[in-house]
C-alpha positions as CSV (number, residue, x, y, z in Angstrom):
1,M,22.0,-2.2,4.0
2,S,20.5,-4.2,1.1
3,V,17.5,-6.3,2.0
4,Q,17.1,-8.2,-1.3
5,P,18.3,-11.6,0.2
6,I,15.8,-11.2,3.0
7,I,12.7,-10.1,1.0
8,A,12.1,-13.5,-0.6
9,A,11.8,-15.1,2.9
10,I,9.4,-12.6,4.3
11,C,7.1,-11.7,1.3
12,C,3.4,-11.9,2.1
13,C,0.5,-13.4,0.2
14,L,-2.8,-11.5,0.3
15,I,-4.4,-13.9,-2.1
16,S,-4.3,-16.8,0.3
17,M,-5.5,-14.7,3.2
18,W,-8.7,-13.7,1.3
19,V,-9.4,-17.1,-0.2
20,T,-9.3,-18.7,3.2
21,L,-11.3,-16.1,5.1
22,P,-14.2,-17.6,7.1
23,V,-17.6,-17.0,5.6
24,C,-18.6,-14.7,8.5
25,A,-15.7,-12.4,7.7
26,Q,-16.6,-12.2,4.1
27,D,-20.0,-10.8,4.8
28,V,-22.3,-13.0,2.7
29,E,-24.9,-10.2,2.7
30,G,-22.6,-7.9,0.7
31,G,-19.2,-6.5,0.8
32,K,-18.2,-3.3,2.7
33,Q,-15.4,-1.0,1.8
34,G,-13.3,-0.4,4.9
35,R,-13.2,-3.9,6.3
36,L,-9.6,-4.5,7.5
37,F,-7.6,-7.7,7.5
38,P,-7.9,-9.5,10.9
39,P,-4.7,-9.0,12.8
40,E,-4.9,-12.4,14.5
41,R,-4.0,-13.8,11.1
42,I,-1.0,-11.5,10.6
43,E,1.5,-14.3,9.9
44,E,-0.3,-15.1,6.7
45,L,1.0,-11.8,5.4
46,D,4.5,-13.2,5.5
47,E,3.9,-15.9,2.8
48,P,5.4,-15.6,-0.7
49,R,3.4,-13.6,-3.3
50,E,5.1,-13.8,-6.7
51,W,1.9,-12.6,-8.3
52,Q,2.6,-9.1,-6.9
53,K,5.5,-8.5,-9.3
54,A,7.1,-6.1,-6.9
55,E,10.4,-5.9,-8.7
56,Q,8.6,-4.8,-11.9
57,I,6.6,-2.3,-9.9
58,M,9.9,-0.8,-8.5
59,E,11.4,-0.6,-12.0
60,F,8.4,1.4,-13.2
61,L,8.5,3.8,-10.2
62,D,12.2,4.6,-10.8
63,I,12.9,5.4,-7.2
64,E,16.1,7.3,-6.5
65,E,18.5,7.2,-3.6
66,G,17.5,9.8,-1.0
67,Y,13.8,9.7,-1.7
68,V,11.3,9.9,1.1
69,V,8.6,7.4,0.6
70,A,5.5,6.3,2.5
71,D,3.9,2.8,2.4
72,I,0.3,3.4,3.5
73,G,-1.3,0.3,5.0
74,T,2.1,-1.4,5.1
75,G,0.7,-4.5,6.9
76,T,3.9,-6.5,7.7
77,G,6.1,-4.2,5.6
78,Y,6.1,-6.0,2.3
79,F,6.7,-3.0,0.0
80,A,8.5,-1.0,2.7
81,L,11.4,-3.4,2.4
82,Y,11.6,-2.9,-1.3
83,F,11.5,0.8,-0.8
84,A,14.2,0.7,1.8
85,D,16.6,-1.0,-0.6
86,R,15.9,1.6,-3.3
87,V,16.1,4.8,-1.2
88,G,19.4,3.8,0.5
89,E,20.8,5.1,3.7
90,S,20.3,8.7,2.6
91,G,16.5,8.1,2.1
92,L,13.6,7.4,4.4
93,V,10.6,5.1,4.3
94,Y,7.5,5.6,6.4
95,A,5.8,2.2,7.0
96,E,2.3,3.3,8.1
97,D,-0.6,1.2,9.3
98,I,-3.7,2.0,11.4
99,Q,-3.7,-1.4,13.2
100,P,-1.5,-1.4,16.3
101,E,-0.8,-5.1,15.9
102,M,0.5,-4.6,12.4
103,V,2.7,-1.7,13.5
104,E,4.2,-3.7,16.4
105,Y,4.9,-6.7,14.2
106,T,6.5,-4.6,11.5
107,R,8.6,-2.5,14.0
108,E,10.0,-5.7,15.4
109,K,10.8,-7.0,11.9
110,I,12.6,-3.7,10.9
111,N,14.6,-3.8,14.2
112,D,15.6,-7.4,13.6
113,L,16.8,-6.6,10.1
114,G,18.8,-3.7,11.4
115,L,17.3,-1.2,9.0
116,T,17.8,2.4,9.9
117,N,16.0,4.0,7.0
118,V,12.5,2.8,7.9
119,K,10.3,4.5,10.4
120,V,7.1,2.5,11.4
121,V,4.1,4.8,12.1
122,L,0.7,4.2,13.6
123,G,-1.7,6.4,11.6
124,K,-5.4,7.2,11.7
125,P,-8.0,5.9,9.2
126,D,-8.2,9.4,7.6
127,D,-4.7,10.7,8.3
128,P,-1.4,8.9,8.2
129,G,0.1,11.6,10.4
130,L,3.1,12.2,8.1
131,P,5.1,15.5,7.8
132,E,3.7,18.1,5.4
133,N,5.4,18.6,2.0
134,S,7.9,15.9,2.7
135,L,7.2,12.9,0.5
136,D,8.5,12.1,-3.0
137,L,6.2,9.1,-3.3
138,V,3.3,7.5,-1.5
139,M,2.1,3.9,-2.2
140,M,-1.2,2.4,-1.4
141,A,-1.1,-1.3,-2.5
142,N,-4.0,-3.7,-1.8
143,V,-5.3,-1.1,0.6
144,Y,-7.8,1.2,-1.1
145,H,-10.7,-1.2,-0.8
146,E,-10.2,-1.2,3.0
147,V,-10.5,2.6,3.4
148,D,-13.7,3.9,5.0
149,D,-13.3,7.5,3.8
150,P,-10.9,7.6,0.9
151,V,-11.5,11.2,0.1
152,A,-10.4,12.3,3.6
153,L,-7.4,10.1,3.4
154,L,-6.4,11.4,-0.1
155,K,-6.6,14.9,1.2
156,S,-4.3,14.1,4.1
157,I,-1.8,12.4,1.8
158,A,-1.8,15.5,-0.6
159,R,-0.7,17.7,2.3
160,S,2.3,15.4,2.8
161,L,3.3,15.1,-0.8
162,K,5.8,17.4,-2.4
163,E,4.6,19.5,-5.3
164,D,6.0,17.0,-7.8
165,G,5.4,14.0,-5.6
166,R,3.6,10.9,-6.8
167,L,0.7,8.9,-5.4
168,I,0.6,5.2,-6.4
169,I,-2.6,3.2,-6.0
170,I,-2.6,-0.5,-6.7
171,D,-5.8,-2.4,-6.0
172,W,-7.9,-5.3,-7.1
173,R,-9.6,-5.3,-10.5
174,I,-13.2,-6.2,-10.9
175,G,-13.6,-9.1,-13.4
176,R,-10.1,-10.4,-13.0
177,G,-9.1,-13.1,-10.6
178,D,-12.6,-13.3,-9.2
179,D,-11.7,-16.5,-7.3
180,I,-8.9,-14.8,-5.3
181,G,-8.5,-11.6,-3.5
182,P,-11.2,-9.8,-1.6
183,P,-14.9,-10.5,-2.3
184,L,-16.2,-8.8,-5.4
185,P,-18.6,-6.4,-3.6
186,D,-15.6,-5.1,-1.6
187,R,-13.6,-4.1,-4.6
188,V,-13.4,-0.5,-5.8
189,P,-13.6,0.1,-9.6
190,R,-10.7,2.0,-11.2
191,D,-12.9,4.8,-12.3
192,A,-14.2,5.3,-8.8
193,V,-10.6,5.7,-7.6
194,E,-9.8,8.2,-10.3
195,A,-13.0,10.1,-9.4
196,D,-11.9,10.3,-5.8
197,A,-8.5,11.5,-6.8
198,E,-9.9,14.1,-9.1
199,E,-12.2,15.4,-6.3
200,T,-9.2,15.7,-4.0
201,G,-6.9,17.6,-6.3
202,Y,-5.0,15.0,-8.2
203,Y,-4.7,14.1,-11.9
204,T,-3.9,10.7,-13.4
205,V,-0.4,10.5,-14.8
206,R,-0.5,6.9,-16.0
207,H,-2.0,3.5,-15.7
208,H,0.3,0.5,-16.0
209,P,-1.7,-2.5,-17.2
210,F,0.8,-5.3,-16.7
211,L,-0.7,-6.5,-13.4
212,Y,-3.4,-9.1,-14.3
213,N,-5.4,-8.9,-11.0
214,H,-4.8,-5.2,-10.2
215,Y,-4.9,-1.8,-11.7
216,F,-1.8,0.3,-11.1
217,L,-2.5,4.0,-11.1
218,I,0.0,6.9,-10.8
219,F,-1.3,10.4,-9.7
220,K,0.2,13.8,-9.1
221,K,-1.3,16.9,-7.5
222,K,-2.8,19.4,-9.7
223,P,-0.7,22.6,-10.0
224,T,-1.9,25.3,-7.6
């Protein structure tokens, strides 16, 4: 089932959610990687976000029918819906999140849409709990800066990726769009992400620079 006509109505806007966060939530004494978006404001994630350029991202990823894909930190399923359309009925999308409220919300949405190729999963902060050697592609979009222990999470993801599988990390740049998105102290520099990936057995395949506010990194596992 194609979900393109539905996506526009249920896209979410992370920019607005960060801009309007109360001061106490932004931690004026300094940012902290690992701070999650408050689930009581979940409906803000279903606002439009043209800035994300999701269609262009999908084109660069060249996802084929039958792929098995994981959307880590799916929130309300923004990218999961795009993936579901690309992988088709013969593929599968794991929409994973560690917050029960997000999982429940997304599961209801997927059921309402009648999608049979999306499985919503409640994961752990350091382990999405996905089958080993099963994934063609894993996406972490606007998520990395929220992860407490990224090295542990990347190791878990590596176990689930196929040998030629790809890991996609899209997150907020430092020095771009400073008035939107998460507070600057919360953001993780691109070189730190690449260092974490190197430490956990990945190598950088490519960086796509077309996103103004984000870096867009593609990794694969080093040959064993």
